[in-house]
N, C-alpha and C positions, 0 to 999 in steps of 0.2 A: 553592743549598740553603739559604744564609743569607737570602737575600731573600725566599724562600718562607716561612721560619719568621717574619719580620717582620710578614706578613700575620696571623697568629694572634696575636703579640703585641701588634700595634695593637689588635685585636679585643679581647683580654683586657683590655688596659689601659684602653679605653674604658667597658668594663664595670665595671670597678674605680672609673673617675672616675665614673660614674654614681651609685655608692654615697657616694662622697666628697661629691658633690654633694647628695645626698639627707641625709647627716649633718649638713652645714654648715647646710641650711636648717632642719633639725629644731632643731638648736641655737640658730638665729636665734629661732625661733617658741616652743621651748618644749614643742612637741608633735609627734608624728610627721607629717611634711610631705612632700608628693610634688608637685613643681612641673613644667611643661613641660619645664625643662631636663633633669630625670631622665630622661624619657621619650623626648626627642629624642635624648639621650647612647645609651639603650638601644637606639633604632631604627637609629642609626648603627653601634653596635657589632655589631648583629645583621647589618646589609647586609655589613660587613667579615668576619664570621664565616661568613656565607652563601656568600661568595666561597670563602674557605678550606675549607668543605666541599664546594664543587664541585672544588677543587682536588685534595683528598685522597680525592674520590670516595665521600663518606659519605652515605649516603641519611638516615640516623638525624640526624645533625646538621644536615642540609639541613633536615628537617621541623622540629626543634626550633626553627630561628632563622626559618623562616618563621612559625610559631605565634608566637613571641615579637614579632616585627614586627607582626603582626595584634594581639595583646594591647595593645602599646603604643600603637598607633595607636587602638585602643577607648578607651584610657584618657585620650588626649588629646582625644578627642571629648567623652568625659564630662566633662572637666576644662573645658571652654567653658562647661558649665551651671553645675556647682558644684564649688568646690575639693575635692581627694581628700585628707583629712586622716586 
């Protein structure tokens, strides 16, 4: 039971870490900034939480994390052309 809980905790921690990265990079530039690090952390967190959604058998969470992975992938693709500020 404890090990299964760690999957969700790890996913949540990665999501939180992505916001900490965003805050740090925004502080450095002085304006809202989203870098590839933010989006990659979000993708990694979504994959971990996607596994958790399968474990707890939640179609709602599964769809949310599939959508999140897609949106973060799109943002990474857009970031290749022009920084997202």
